[in-house]
C-alpha positions as CSV (number, residue, x, y, z in Angstrom):
1,R,0.0,0.0,0.0
2,L,1.3,3.4,-0.9
3,T,0.9,6.4,1.4
4,V,-1.3,9.3,0.6
5,P,0.0,11.7,-2.0
6,A,0.1,14.6,0.5
7,V,2.8,12.7,2.5
8,F,4.8,12.1,-0.7
9,T,4.5,15.9,-1.3
10,V,6.0,16.6,2.1
11,I,8.7,14.0,1.6
12,R,9.5,15.4,-1.9
13,D,9.8,19.0,-0.5
14,A,12.1,17.9,2.3
15,V,14.3,15.9,0.0
16,K,14.6,18.8,-2.4
17,V,15.8,21.1,0.4
18,A,18.3,18.5,1.7
19,L,19.7,17.8,-1.8
20,E,20.0,21.6,-2.5
21,A,22.1,21.8,0.7
22,N,24.3,18.9,-0.6
23,K,23.0,16.5,2.1
24,G,22.4,12.9,1.5
25,V,18.9,11.6,2.1
26,G,17.8,8.3,3.5
27,I,14.6,6.7,4.7
28,C,14.0,3.8,7.1
29,G,11.2,1.7,8.2
30,E,8.2,0.1,6.4
31,M,8.1,2.7,3.6
32,A,11.7,2.0,2.6
33,S,10.9,-1.7,2.0
34,N,7.4,-1.3,0.5
35,L,8.1,-2.3,-3.1
36,P,5.6,0.0,-4.8
37,S,7.0,3.0,-2.7
38,I,10.5,2.4,-3.8
39,P,10.5,3.8,-7.4
40,P,9.0,7.1,-6.4
41,L,11.3,7.4,-3.4
42,I,14.3,6.8,-5.7
43,G,12.9,9.3,-8.2
44,M,12.7,11.9,-5.4
45,G,16.4,11.5,-4.7
46,F,16.7,9.1,-1.8
47,G,20.1,7.5,-1.8
48,T,19.7,5.3,1.2
49,L,16.9,2.9,2.1
50,S,17.1,1.2,5.5
51,M,15.1,-1.9,6.2
52,S,15.0,-5.2,7.9
53,Q,17.7,-7.6,6.7
54,N,15.3,-10.1,5.2
55,Q,13.9,-7.4,2.8
56,I,17.3,-6.5,1.4
57,P,17.6,-9.1,-1.4
58,L,14.2,-8.4,-2.8
59,V,14.7,-4.6,-2.7
60,K,18.1,-4.9,-4.2
61,H,16.7,-6.9,-7.1
62,L,14.0,-4.3,-7.7
63,I,16.4,-1.3,-7.6
64,R,18.7,-3.0,-10.2
65,K,15.8,-3.1,-12.6
66,L,14.7,0.5,-12.1
67,D,15.2,3.3,-14.7
68,M,16.1,6.6,-13.0
69,Q,14.1,8.8,-15.5
70,T,11.0,6.6,-15.1
71,C,11.4,6.9,-11.3
72,K,11.6,10.7,-11.5
73,E,8.5,10.8,-13.7
74,L,6.8,8.5,-11.3
75,A,7.7,10.6,-8.3
76,A,6.0,13.6,-10.0
77,A,2.9,11.5,-11.0
78,V,2.5,10.1,-7.4
79,V,2.6,13.6,-5.9
80,K,0.0,14.8,-8.4
81,S,-2.3,11.8,-7.6
82,R,-5.6,12.5,-5.8
83,T,-5.6,9.3,-3.7
84,S,-3.3,6.6,-2.5
85,E,-5.0,4.2,-4.9
86,D,-4.4,6.6,-7.8
87,A,-0.7,6.8,-6.7
88,K,-0.4,3.0,-6.6
89,N,-2.0,2.7,-10.0
90,E,0.7,5.2,-11.4
91,V,3.4,2.9,-10.0
92,L,1.8,-0.3,-11.4
93,K,1.3,1.3,-14.9
94,R,5.1,1.5,-15.1
95,Y,6.1,-1.5,-13.0
96,P,3.2,-4.0,-13.1
97,E,5.4,-6.7,-11.5
98,L,5.1,-4.8,-8.2
99,A,1.4,-5.6,-8.0
100,A,2.2,-8.6,-5.8
101,G,4.1,-6.4,-3.4
102,S,1.3,-3.8,-3.0
């Protein structure tokens, strides 16, 4: 399940400020290992995702398949979504294989 677009908007704005200040940005917890959340997070500029050890192989496999330009476009689309369901559908349009992880 993706979080509501308003939360992604706050996250995006915070990441933008951090990156403009040449600071690295990371996220930890459930969102960092939620497969449908990962492409937009990467697109927003997160360089570090922290999660439980058992999630690492699956997340690593996903990240290796991601296209940065698509992730950036997806981050913008998720922020513009009206609902969390709309945001999830934006992700699944580009990465349908993530449907099992949503």
